[in-house]
N, C-alpha and C positions, 0 to 999 in steps of 0.2 A: 325777343323777350330776354331780359337779363336773367342769368342763371345764378342762383344762390349756391355757393360752394359749401357743401355739408359733408361731415363725417359721422358715421354711426359708431357709438361706443357700446359694445356688447353685441355678440353674435349669437344670442340664444334664439329660442323658437319664435318669439314674437317679432324680433328684428327681421328674421328670415321670412316670416309670414306676411308682415305688414310694411314695416318702414323701409326696408331695402328695396322690395319691388316697387313700392309707391314712388320712391325717389328716382329709381332708374327709369321708370316709365313716364316721368314728368319733365316736360321741356323747360320748366322754370327752375329746375334743380340740377346740380352736378354733384353726384356722389363721388367724393374724391378718395375716401379711405374707409376701412373698417378696422376696428380695434377690439381685441379680446385678449384676456390674460392667458388663455389657452392658445398657444401658437398654432397647433394643428387646426383648431377650429377657425382661427382667424385666417390662416392661409387657405384652407379649403373653402371658406365662405367667399374670400376674394376671388378665387379661381372659378367657383360655381357661378357667381353673378357678374364676373368680369369687372370687378372693382380694381382700380389701378394700383392701390397700395394697401398694405396692412401693417398694423402695429400691435405690439403686445403690452405697451406701456402708454397709457393715455396722456401722461405728461409729455412724452416725446412727440406724440401726435399734436398736442397743443402748441409745442415749441416749433413745430415744422413750418407753421404759417400757411399750410395748404388749404385750411378750412376757415370759414368765417362763422360757422355755426356747427353745433353738434346735436345729435339726437342720442339721448342717454337711455339705454335699455338694459342696464345692469340690474342685479337683484336689488330689492327695495332698500335694504340697509346701506347700500353703496351709493344711492342717489345723491345724498347730501355731499359727501366729500368730492365726488366727481363733478357735480354741478358747481360747487363752490370754486374749485380750481379753474374750471372752464370760464366762469363769469369773471373771475379775477384776471384771467388771461386775455379778457376782452372779446370773448366769443358769445354769440347768441346761443340760447339753450332751449331745446325741447326735451322735457323729461317725462317718462311714462308715469302714470298714477300708481300708487299714491306719491305725491310730490316728494315727501319724506315720511319717515315714521315718527318723527319727533316734531312737536309744534314749534319749539324754539328754532330748530334748523330750518323749517319752512319759512318763518318770518325773516331769518337771517338771509336766505336766498333772495327773498323779495327785496330786502334793503340793498343787497349787493348788486342786484340787477339795476335798481334805480340809480345807485351811485355810479355804476359803470355805463349807464345809458344803453344797456343791452336788453334785448327781448328775453323774457323768461316765460315759456309757454308749457302747459301741462297737457299730456295726451289723453284727455277725457273724451273718448271716441263717441259716446252716446250724445254729446252736445252737437255733433256735426250732421244733424238731420233736419229736414224741414219741419218735422213734428216737434222736435225739441225747441226749435225757434218759435213755433206757434204757441207751445205751452208757456214759454217764457213771456210771450206777449199777453197771453190770456190770464195768467195768474193775478196780475194787478187788478183785473176786473172782478175778482172775488171779494173785493173790499179788504177789510182787516183780516189777515190770516189768523185763524184760531188754532188749527191743528194740522199737522202733516204726518201721514202714516205711510210707511214704506216697507216693502219686503224684497229681499234678494235671496231667493232659494235656488241653489244650483247643484251641479254634479261634481263638486270639487273634493269630496272626501278622499277619493283615490290619490289625488295630488298631495293632500296633507298627510296621507299615510306613506307617501313615497312609492306607491305601487306602480305608478305609470312613468317612472323615471326613464327618460330617453337618453340617447348618447349626448345630447346637448345639455343634460342636467336638469330638464324641466321639473321632474318629480322631486329630485333632491333639493332643488332650490326652494320649492314651496313647503317642503316638509321640515326645513331647517330654520329655526327661529333666528339663528345668527345671520342668515341671508335674507329671510322673508320678513322678519319682524314678527308679525302675527299671521294668522291663517285667514279665516273667512272675513274678518274685519278688513285687513289691509289688502287682500286679494280681490274681494267681492263687494263688501259694503262701501269700499272707497268709490266704486262706480256710482252707487245710489246716492251717497252723501255728497259726492261731487256735483251731481245733477241738482240736488236740492239747494245747495249753497249758491250755485251759479244761477239757478232759475229765480230764486227769491231774493238774493242779496242779504239773507239773514246770517247772523253769527250766533253760535251757541253761547249761552251765559252760564248754564249749569247742566251737568251731564251725569247720569247714573248708568252703569253698565253691568250686565250679567253676561259673562263670557265663559263658555264651557268647552274644555278641550276634549272631553270624553275619551281620556286615555292617550291622546296624541300630544305631540310636543307643541302644537299650535292650536288656536281656538277653532272650533268647528261649528258651534251653535251660539249665536249672539242675540242679545236683546238689549237695546239702548233706549233710554228715555231722556229727552232733552227739553230744557226750557230755553227758548231763544230770547235774545234781547228784544224788547218790545212786547213780550208776553205770549207769543205763540208757543204751543207745545208740540213736541215731536215724539213719535214712537217708531223705531226702526229695528227690524229683525232680519237675521241672515242665518242660513243653514247650508251646509254643503252635502246634505244627506239625501237629496232628491235621487231616486233610482235612475239609472242610466237610460232606461227605456221610457221615461216620463219627461215632459217638457219642463224647463226651468220656469220659475215664477219671479218676475221682476217688475214691480209696479209701485207707483206712488199715488196717493190720494191727498189732494189739497182741499181743506175745508175753510171757508171764509164766511164773513157776515152776510155776503150777498149770493153765495152759492158754493158749488163744489166742482172740482176737476179731477178726473181719474186718468192717469197716464200709465199705459202698459208699455214698458220699455222693450220687453221681449218681442211684442207684436208691432212696436212702433206705431201705436194708435192712441188717441186721446179723445176724451169727451168732456165738454164743458156744460154744466147745468147751472144757469142763473135763475133766481126766483122770478116766476112769472114769464119766463121766456122758453122758446123751443131749445132743445139740446143742440149744441154745435159739435162738430167732429173734425178731426184731423187725421190724415193717414199719409202714407208714403206716396210720392209721385211715381209715375211709371219709370221703372228701371232703377229707382233709388234704393239703396241698401239701408236696412235698419241699423246696421253696425258698420259704417264705412271705414274700414281699417286704413284705407289709403288717404283719408282726408286730413288727419292732423299733421303729418309730415309735409304734405303739399301746402297746407295753410302756413306752416312754419316757413317754408321757402318763400311764399308770397309775402309774408310779414318781413322777412329779412330783406327782400328785394324792393320793398316799399309799394308793392302792388295792392296791399290792403293795410289799413291802419289799426285794425283790431281783429281779434280771433275768438272763436268760441272756447278757447282754452286758456283764459287769463289766469295769472298766478294768484291774485288775491282771494277769490272764492275757493280756489284749490287749497290755499293755506287755511281757510276757514274749515274746510272739510278735514284737513289733517289735524287741526287742534281739537275738533270734535271727537275724532277717533282716538287721538292721544289721550284725551280726558276719559273716554270710555274704558280704555285699557287700564289707566291708572285707577279708575273707580272700581273696576272688577278686582284689581289686586288688593285694594284697601278696604273694600266693602262700604265705601262712603261716596256720596255725591261729590263731584269735582267742580268748583267754580272756575271760570275762565276770566282772568284779570283783563280789564280794559275792553271787555266785549261790548258791542253795541251794533245796531243795525248799520248796514252799509249800502250804498247805492249800487244798483246793478250796473256792471261794466258793459 
């Protein structure tokens, strides 16, 4: 099997939890280097995982020629500059969600990847389950989509308060808007909106957002109303205030002219109800994870090596979710609905 030469940029908690182990344990990938601006963290990560080289300057890594692709796991606001330089250097890119915090930056990356003829993939992990694929196939059976309602309620308040800061900077990253952009929106609703845009192929036309920081530097409680191109409406809420001893609530309901579909992301289970028909259900296969953290990086390696020609993490619907969130933040700041220029429905990739 041809091995894709990949470097990881950013040695924070998620890289160490997911991307680094998944690449090291995959015969289709060769993890050639780790890069982090913190030299101690870069060196210790390389030593711990047996990575042959480490860098503290990602431009030096790109110039070294040892990698054909990079996995970008830096803080949200650094996604764009790192991905831009990597694409311009001729490398393939997998970036964690949200793709960027600014809509113009997201579309610029899409255009750069197209001009360079390089893959640009987004690590939307929820996409990589059999249930997500089933839902994506089932939604068109609902007929015309009328409304989409979603909730992403989680235990993130402590991160946004900086109370759970670890030596790798996890808490500090999420609590600092200069690094994270926003709070619950960029860290959590980006999951849900990424699923909606990828599943439906819809693009937001007008967005109104209420985002409440509740005394923090970043948003903690969010409500977003959307009018999609084509007429469907959407209502999406997120909060980081779920008590630690209670389960998160992560679900999406799709309502169409022929029925409804309810998708529980946390349980990785879905139910389709069409008019006049028995309910249909989808759940995980034996041994399948509801949140397969190893899947995006391995799919990226397969994409680079030509073993697959498409991925559940395409850039275009990810950019649609970025512009929806970007509009919600701008709406909350201005108190007015935000129209998205050039919006229109797009085909599902």
